[in-house]
C-alpha positions as CSV (number, residue, x, y, z in Angstrom):
1,M,-0.3,-15.1,15.3
2,A,3.0,-13.4,15.9
3,K,3.3,-9.6,15.2
4,Q,5.8,-8.6,12.6
5,K,8.1,-5.7,13.3
6,A,7.8,-3.1,10.5
7,A,10.8,-1.2,9.1
8,G,9.7,2.0,10.7
9,G,9.6,0.4,14.2
10,S,5.9,0.1,14.5
11,T,3.9,-3.1,14.2
12,P,0.9,-3.4,11.9
13,A,-2.4,-4.0,13.6
14,E,-3.6,-7.6,13.4
15,G,-6.7,-8.1,11.4
16,K,-6.7,-4.6,10.0
17,R,-7.4,-4.6,6.3
18,Y,-6.7,-1.0,5.3
19,Y,-4.2,1.6,6.4
20,R,-4.2,5.3,5.7
21,I,-1.2,7.1,4.3
22,G,-0.1,8.4,7.7
23,E,-0.2,4.9,9.2
24,V,1.8,3.5,6.3
25,S,4.3,6.3,6.7
26,K,4.9,5.4,10.3
27,L,5.0,1.7,9.6
28,T,7.5,2.0,6.7
29,G,9.5,5.1,7.7
30,I,8.7,6.7,4.3
31,K,7.3,10.2,4.3
32,P,3.7,10.6,2.8
33,Y,4.9,12.9,0.0
34,V,7.4,10.2,-1.0
35,L,4.7,7.6,-1.1
36,R,2.5,9.8,-3.3
37,Y,5.6,10.4,-5.6
38,W,6.2,6.6,-5.8
39,E,2.5,6.2,-7.0
40,S,3.4,8.3,-10.0
41,E,6.6,6.4,-10.7
42,F,5.3,2.9,-10.1
43,R,2.0,3.0,-12.0
44,W,0.7,-0.2,-10.5
45,M,1.1,1.2,-7.0
46,S,-2.2,3.0,-6.6
47,P,-4.0,2.3,-3.4
48,T,-7.8,2.2,-3.2
49,K,-9.3,5.5,-2.2
50,S,-12.2,6.0,0.3
51,R,-15.2,8.2,-0.5
52,S,-13.4,11.0,1.3
53,K,-10.5,10.5,-1.2
54,Q,-8.1,9.1,1.4
55,R,-5.6,6.5,0.3
56,L,-6.3,3.1,1.7
57,Y,-3.3,0.7,1.6
58,R,-3.5,-3.1,2.1
59,Q,-0.9,-5.3,3.8
60,R,0.3,-6.4,0.3
61,D,0.8,-2.7,-0.6
62,I,2.9,-2.2,2.5
63,E,5.1,-5.2,1.7
64,V,5.7,-3.8,-1.8
65,I,6.5,-0.4,-0.4
66,Q,9.1,-2.0,1.9
67,L,10.6,-3.8,-1.1
68,I,10.8,-0.6,-3.1
69,K,12.4,1.1,-0.1
70,R,15.0,-1.7,0.2
71,L,15.8,-1.5,-3.5
72,L,16.1,2.3,-3.6
73,Y,17.7,3.0,-0.2
74,E,19.7,-0.1,0.7
75,E,20.6,-1.5,-2.7
76,R,20.9,1.9,-4.2
77,Y,18.8,1.3,-7.4
78,T,17.5,4.2,-9.4
79,I,13.8,4.5,-9.9
80,A,14.1,3.0,-13.4
81,G,16.3,0.3,-12.1
82,A,13.9,-0.6,-9.2
83,R,11.0,-0.6,-11.7
84,K,13.0,-3.1,-13.9
85,K,14.0,-5.2,-10.9
86,L,10.3,-5.4,-9.8
87,R,9.3,-6.5,-13.3
88,E,12.0,-9.2,-13.2
89,L,10.7,-10.4,-9.8
90,G,7.1,-10.4,-11.2
91,V,5.8,-8.0,-8.5
92,G,4.6,-5.4,-10.9
93,R,2.9,-7.9,-13.3
94,A,1.3,-9.7,-10.4
95,L,-0.2,-6.5,-9.0
96,E,-1.2,-5.3,-12.5
97,S,-3.1,-8.6,-13.1
98,Q,-4.8,-8.3,-9.8
99,E,-6.0,-4.7,-10.7
100,A,-7.1,-5.9,-14.1
101,A,-9.1,-8.8,-12.6
102,G,-11.1,-6.3,-10.6
103,P,-11.5,-5.7,-6.9
104,D,-12.1,-8.6,-4.5
105,P,-15.8,-8.8,-3.6
106,R,-14.9,-9.2,0.1
107,E,-12.7,-6.1,0.0
108,Q,-15.6,-4.2,-1.7
109,L,-17.9,-5.2,1.1
110,V,-15.4,-4.1,3.7
111,R,-15.0,-0.8,2.0
112,I,-18.7,-0.3,1.8
113,R,-19.1,-1.1,5.5
114,D,-16.3,1.3,6.4
115,E,-17.9,4.0,4.3
116,L,-21.3,3.4,6.0
117,R,-19.6,3.7,9.3
118,E,-18.0,7.0,8.3
119,I,-21.5,8.3,7.2
120,R,-23.0,7.1,10.5
121,A,-20.3,9.0,12.4
122,L,-21.2,12.2,10.5
123,L,-24.8,11.9,11.5
């Protein structure tokens, strides 16, 4: 499997399911406070949170963040314009329907395993 070069210059780890906000920031070149702000502006962009309340982004989330970055910074859309464009592309609706359908059972198991590892590390 070939590694993809991310916009920020880093490459995402192969096989990694979740990324913390700092890792996403490095991968995309977007500051963490901007990512948190975008969560409030793009309501469907809300990453899963761990037990310790850290944001956990999936590869799909990172792809959408890169799309938003391109719309805002390269194509010079406003936040409202980017929201509208994402709706036209079907990105927002697709993500909203995924959220409404509930979490993937495999992702739940991975999250539980990760949380158990965190607990074991604390002991």
